[in-house]
C-alpha positions in Angstrom: -9.7 43.3 -17.4 -12.7 44.1 -15.1 -14.4 45.8 -18.0 -13.7 42.8 -20.2 -15.0 40.4 -17.6 -18.2 42.4 -17.3 -18.8 42.6 -21.0 -18.2 38.9 -21.4 -20.8 38.1 -18.7 -23.4 40.6 -19.9 -22.8 40.3 -23.7 -23.8 44.0 -23.8 -21.6 47.1 -23.7 -24.4 49.3 -22.4 -25.3 46.9 -19.5 -21.7 46.5 -18.7 -21.3 50.3 -18.6 -24.2 50.6 -16.1 -22.7 47.9 -13.9 -19.3 49.6 -13.9 -20.7 53.1 -13.5 -18.9 54.4 -16.6 -20.1 55.5 -20.0 -20.8 53.1 -22.9 -18.1 54.8 -25.1 -15.6 54.2 -22.3 -16.4 50.5 -22.3 -15.8 50.4 -26.1 -12.5 52.3 -25.8 -11.2 49.9 -23.1 -12.2 46.8 -25.0 -10.6 48.2 -28.2 -7.4 48.9 -26.3 -7.3 45.4 -24.8 -7.9 43.8 -28.3 -5.0 46.0 -29.7 -2.7 45.0 -26.8 -3.5 41.3 -27.4 -3.6 41.7 -31.2 -6.8 39.6 -31.4 -10.5 40.1 -31.6 -12.4 39.3 -28.4 -15.9 40.2 -29.3 -17.9 40.1 -32.5 -20.1 43.3 -32.8 -23.3 42.7 -34.6 -24.1 46.4 -35.2 -26.0 46.8 -32.0 -24.8 46.8 -28.4 -25.1 43.0 -28.2 -21.7 41.3 -28.7 -20.6 37.7 -29.1 -17.3 36.5 -27.5 -14.8 34.8 -29.7 -12.9 31.6 -28.7 -10.0 33.8 -27.6 -12.3 35.6 -25.3 -13.6 32.3 -23.8 -10.1 31.3 -23.0 -9.1 34.7 -21.6 -12.2 34.7 -19.4 -11.6 31.3 -17.9 -7.9 32.1 -17.3 -8.5 35.4 -15.7 -11.3 34.0 -13.5 -8.9 31.4 -12.1 -6.2 34.1 -11.5 -8.7 36.3 -9.8 -9.9 33.5 -7.6 -6.3 32.7 -6.6 -5.7 36.3 -5.9 -8.7 36.6 -3.7 -7.6 33.5 -1.7 -4.1 34.9 -1.4 -5.5 38.3 -0.3 -7.6 36.7 2.4 -4.7 34.6 3.6 -2.5 37.7 3.8 -5.2 39.6 5.6 -5.8 36.8 8.1 -2.0 36.6 8.7 -1.8 40.3 9.4 -4.8 40.1 11.8 -3.6 36.8 13.4 0.1 36.4 12.7 1.5 32.9 13.0 5.0 31.6 13.1 5.7 28.9 10.4 6.8 25.8 12.3 7.6 22.8 10.0 8.4 19.7 12.1 10.1 16.7 10.6 9.3 13.2 11.9 11.2 10.0 11.2 9.0 7.1 9.9 8.5 5.6 13.4 8.0 8.8 15.4 5.4 9.9 12.8 3.3 6.9 13.9 4.1 6.5 17.6 4.7 10.1 18.7 3.4 12.6 16.2 -0.4 12.2 16.8 -0.1 12.7 20.5 2.3 15.6 20.1 0.3 17.4 17.6 -2.8 17.0 19.7 -1.0 19.1 22.4 0.6 21.6 20.0 -2.3 22.5 17.7 -4.1 24.6 20.3 -1.1 27.0 20.3 -2.5 29.2 17.6 0.7 31.4 17.4 2.2 28.6 15.2 1.4 27.5 11.7 2.4 23.8 11.9 3.5 21.6 9.0 4.3 17.9 9.5 6.8 16.2 7.2 7.7 12.5 7.3 11.2 11.3 6.2 14.1 9.2 7.5 16.3 10.4 10.3 19.1 11.6 8.2 16.8 13.6 6.0 15.3 15.2 9.1 18.8 16.2 10.3 19.6 17.7 6.8 16.3 19.7 7.1 17.4 21.2 10.4 20.9 22.1 9.0 19.4 23.7 5.9 16.8 25.6 8.0 13.9 23.9 6.1 12.6 22.5 9.4 12.2 24.2 12.8 12.6 20.9 14.7 12.8 17.2 14.1 12.1 14.0 16.0 14.4 11.1 15.0 15.2 7.5 16.1 18.9 7.5 16.5 21.6 9.9 17.8 22.8 12.2 15.1 25.1 15.1 15.6 26.0 18.0 13.4 27.6 21.5 13.8 25.2 24.0 15.3 22.5 21.3 16.1 21.2 20.7 19.6 20.0 17.2 20.4 17.8 16.2 23.4 17.2 12.6 24.4 13.6 11.6 24.9 11.7 8.5 25.9 11.6 6.0 23.0 10.4 2.5 22.2 11.5 -1.2 22.1 12.7 -2.9 19.0 12.1 -6.6 18.4 12.8 -9.3 15.8 9.7 -9.6 13.7 8.6 -11.8 10.9 9.1 -15.4 9.7 12.0 -16.9 11.8 12.7 -19.6 9.1 13.2 -17.2 6.2 16.6 -16.2 4.8 15.2 -12.8 3.5 15.9 -9.8 5.6 13.8 -6.6 5.2 16.0 -3.6 5.6 15.1 0.1 5.8 17.1 2.4 3.6 20.5 3.8 4.7 20.0 6.9 6.8 16.9 5.6 8.6 16.9 5.1 12.4 15.9 1.5 12.4 18.5 0.6 9.8 21.1 1.9 12.3 19.9 -0.6 14.9 19.4 -3.4 12.4 23.0 -3.2 11.2 24.2 -3.2 14.8 22.0 -6.3 15.5 23.4 -8.2 12.5 27.0 -7.4 13.5 26.4 -8.5 17.1 24.8 -11.8 16.0 27.4 -12.4 13.3 24.6 -12.6 10.7 25.3 -12.1 7.0 21.9 -12.1 5.3 21.7 -14.4 2.3 19.0 -12.2 0.7 17.9 -8.7 1.6 15.2 -6.4 0.4 15.5 -2.6 1.0 12.1 -1.0 1.8 11.8 2.7 2.4 8.7 2.9 4.6 7.5 1.2 7.7 4.0 0.8 6.2 5.5 -1.2 3.3 7.4 -3.4 5.8 4.3 -4.0 7.8 2.5 -5.1 4.6 5.3 -7.6 3.8 5.3 -9.0 7.3 1.6 -9.5 7.2 2.0 -11.4 4.0 4.6 -13.7 5.7 7.5 -12.2 3.7 10.9 -11.8 5.5 12.0 -10.8 8.9 13.3 -7.6 10.3 14.1 -5.5 13.3 11.0 -3.4 14.0 9.4 -1.2 16.6 7.4 -3.5 18.9 4.4 -1.2 18.9 4.2 -1.4 15.1 4.4 -5.1 14.6 1.1 -6.2 13.0 -1.2 -8.5 14.9 -0.5 -12.1 14.1 3.1 -11.5 13.0 5.6 -13.5 15.1 8.1 -11.5 17.1 10.9 -12.1 19.6 12.5 -9.9 22.2 16.2 -9.0 21.5 17.2 -7.3 24.8 17.2 -4.1 26.7 20.0 -2.7 24.6 17.5 -2.4 21.8 15.3 -0.2 23.8 16.1 3.0 21.9 15.5 6.6 22.7 14.1 9.2 20.4 15.8 12.5 19.8 14.5 16.1 19.4 16.9 18.1 17.2 17.0 21.8 16.3 19.4 24.6 15.9 21.8 25.1 18.8 21.3 28.9 18.6 17.7 29.4 17.6 17.4 33.2 16.9 13.6 33.3 17.0 12.2 33.5 20.5 8.8 32.1 19.4 10.5 29.0 18.0 12.6 28.7 21.2 9.4 28.5 23.2 8.2 25.8 20.9 11.2 23.6 21.7 10.4 23.9 25.4 6.8 23.0 24.7 7.8 19.9 22.7 10.3 18.7 25.3 7.8 19.2 28.2 5.1 17.3 26.3 7.3 14.4 25.3 8.9 14.1 28.8 5.5 14.1 30.5 4.5 10.8 32.1 1.2 11.0 30.2 3.1 10.8 26.9 4.2 7.2 27.5 
């Protein structure tokens, strides 16, 4: 393939031979073998050493060039990994912790170059499933969730409020499995409210947009309520904690150190 690429770029067997430090007959033999293997003509010979690539050669050249570039990138990544090994560390954040906790936490974690961090945003239930399936190293969620072989640590959290139009009969609900939906359902039961109309919305950003447009009311993190949107306190019992979850028996010592680092960072007074 290297011979093919050189002939394609030079359009000349003799020049290609010089660049490859082989004889011109060797170039011809290699191109002939490649054409026989592919069962197609790659170059039109005009009786001299100049050649013209066929459309098949054009396509093969572009395809191989892309593959070669990908290989070079892969090779450099592997080389870098061998010289500076990093531990993959995917961390799952619930929708709220991704906004309120993740930026500060990652600012503290990124200088630790022994880890290759990856941030994933999903609801609390999906984060727990990611821990159980070993797809995530750790997760930060908004409600207590237990599972076999999962260790949970309570961390400082945030305050929930009633946000939105107080005269509306439309409730905005996060999807089942999200942390805020857990607290919303508890609030509705406590208040004896059966919403006349509901709209399930699967991201905090979308709820924020609806609130700004004057659509609906909801239970929402106080820190995320958009400016100008009415809100009302609903009591200290809706001051929720966040939870760090990971495997109870983490076999990797480097990842065990990461848990200690996350806990220390989020329990620090400077993190509030």
